[in-house]
N, C-alpha and C positions, 0 to 999 in steps of 0.2 A: 653957591648951592646950599640949600637948607637941608643939612644931614639929619636934623632932628625930625623932619617929616618923613624922610625916606626910610629910616630904620624901623619905625613902627609899621609901615606898610609892608616891608619885607617880612617882618615877623608875623604879620597877620596872614600873608600868603603862605608862608611855610606851615603855619598851624593848620590852614585850610587844606593844604596838600596832604599833611599827615592824617587829618581826620578822614579825608576822602579815601586814602589808602586803607585805613582801618575798616571803613564801611565795605569796600570792595573785597577785602580779605574775608570779612565776616560773611558776605554773600557767597563768595566762592566756597567757603567751608560748609555753608548750609546746603548749597547745590550738590556738593559731593556726598554729603551725608544723606540727602534725600534720594539721590540716585542709587546709592548703595542699599538704602532701605526699601526702595520700591522695585528693584531689579527682579524680574520674574525668575523663579527657580526653574532650572532646566531638569527634565526627567528623561531618561532613556528607556524606551519600551523594549522589552526582551525581544530579540530577533528570532524569528521563526525560520528555520532552515527549509529551503525549498524541497530538500530531499525528504523531510519529515511530513510534508503536507499530503493528506489523503482525502478522498471523498467517498460518497455512498457507493459508487461503482466499485471501489476497492474493497469495501466491506462486503458487498454482495458477491464479488468474485471469490473472496476467501471463504465466506460462509457456504457458498455453493460448491467450490472445488474440493473442500475438505471431505464431505460425504461422498462426492463423486469419486475421489481417489480411494476412499475406503471401500467402495463397492468393487473397484478394479482389483484391489488387494484381496478382497474376499473371494472373488472369482478365481484369482491366481492361486489362492490357498487350496482350492478344490482340485487343482491339477494332479497333485501327487496321489490322491486316493482314487482316481478314476481312470487309471490306465492310459494316461496321455503319452504321446510320443516324446522322445528326447528333445526335439525342436520346440514343442509347445512348453515343455517343462523349463527349458532355458529361457524362453520368452517370458514366461510367468515370473521367473526369478528376476529378470531384468526389470519388469514392470514394478515389482515390489521394491526393488532396490532404489529405483528412481522416485517413486511416489511417496513412500513412507517418510523420508526426510522433508519432502515438500509439505506434507501434512503438518509436521512439527513447526516448520517455518511459518506457515499461514496461521496456525494456532497462536504462535507468539505475537504476530501482528495484531490479531483480534484482541488478545489480552492487553497489549500495550495501548490499544485504542479504546479500551473499556467496552468492547462489543462482545456479544455472545459467541462462544465457540460451539458449533453444532455437535451433537452427540449421535453416535450411530451413523446410519447412512441416509438420514433424512434432514431436510432443512427446517423441520418443525413448522410446517405450514407457511414457509416463506415464498411460496409461489405455486404455479400449477403447470407441470410439464406433462409429457406423455404418460408418465407413470404416477402422476400426482405429486411428484417431488419438487417440481419447478426447475429441474435440471435436464437439459437435453442429453439423450443417449443413455439414460439410466434404465436398468432392467427392473421390471416389476417382480412381484413375488412369484407369479406363474413362470416367468422366464427363468428365475433362479432355481425353481423346483425342477424344471425341465433339464437344466444343466446338471443339477445334482443327481438326476436319475440316469444320466447318460454315462457311457464308458467307451474306452478304446477310440476307434476312429470317429464314431458318432460324437463322442465328447469333444475331440479335437475340432471337428467341423463346427460344432455349436459354439465352442469357446471362441474360436477365431472370428466367426461371424458376429457374435455378440460383442466381442472386444473391439472390432472395427467400428461398429455403431457407437460403442461407448467412447472410443477415442474421438470420433467425429463430433460427438457432443461436447467433449472437453475442449476441442479446438474452437468450436463456436463460442463457448464461454470465454476462452482466452482472447479471441478476436474482439469481443465486446469490451473486455478489460483494457486492451490496447487502445481502443477508440475512446473510451469514456473515463478510464481511471486517471488518477493524478499521482499516485504513489509510485515512485521510480522502481523500487524493488519488485513491486507487484506486477508492473508492466514488463519488467525484465523476465520474471518467472513466466508470465503469459507467453512471451516470445519463445522461451525455452520449451514450454509445453507444445506450442504449435510446431516447432522444429522437430522435437523428438518423437511426438506422437504421429506426425505426418510420415516420418520415416518408418515407424512401427506399422502403420497401416499398410504401407507399400510392402513391407516384409510379410505381413499376415496374408495379404492378397496373393502373394507368390506361393506361400505355404498352402493356401486353399487350392490354388491351381494345380499344385503338385499332387495333392490328395485326390483331386477329381480326375486327374489324367490316368 
């Protein structure tokens, strides 16, 4: 055997293998560097809670119900000075106790949404209802003057009759909110209004029947 020929060949093969290993290592290093350099940055979009979502129907509901409630409170405030019965006085206090906090709640929603909070008992031209306010069941100036000029049993009858109509309008508005609204708390309030004011309508009709009998 010619060992002088074998040794140079083995040395050459070893050198070739080392060189190939260096090339592969270099390529592997380049690939990892490029991968790290070109990896897309991940961003996380802020999550929007479903409970915070609202739509135009929610805004319309709050902007309409606030002045609607204010008129009910205004009518209730007239009771003490017009010789109303004890039953009517108790009902008026119940209405004020329920609706005043609801006005505060709805005003808070509108402020948080960056929407206008109505002033007084009008929607500032946001619609056209029977009284020009855009809200069903609202009394116009003539109705309020008639109520203000009544007293005793006549006042009771007029108050109950008007408040039934007023409540029916609020229920209509609440039903629209339940169908079209997206904001959970507003829909829950609408449901409460439907339940409580339906019960008060039944109570007022019984009171009217008692007065007429």
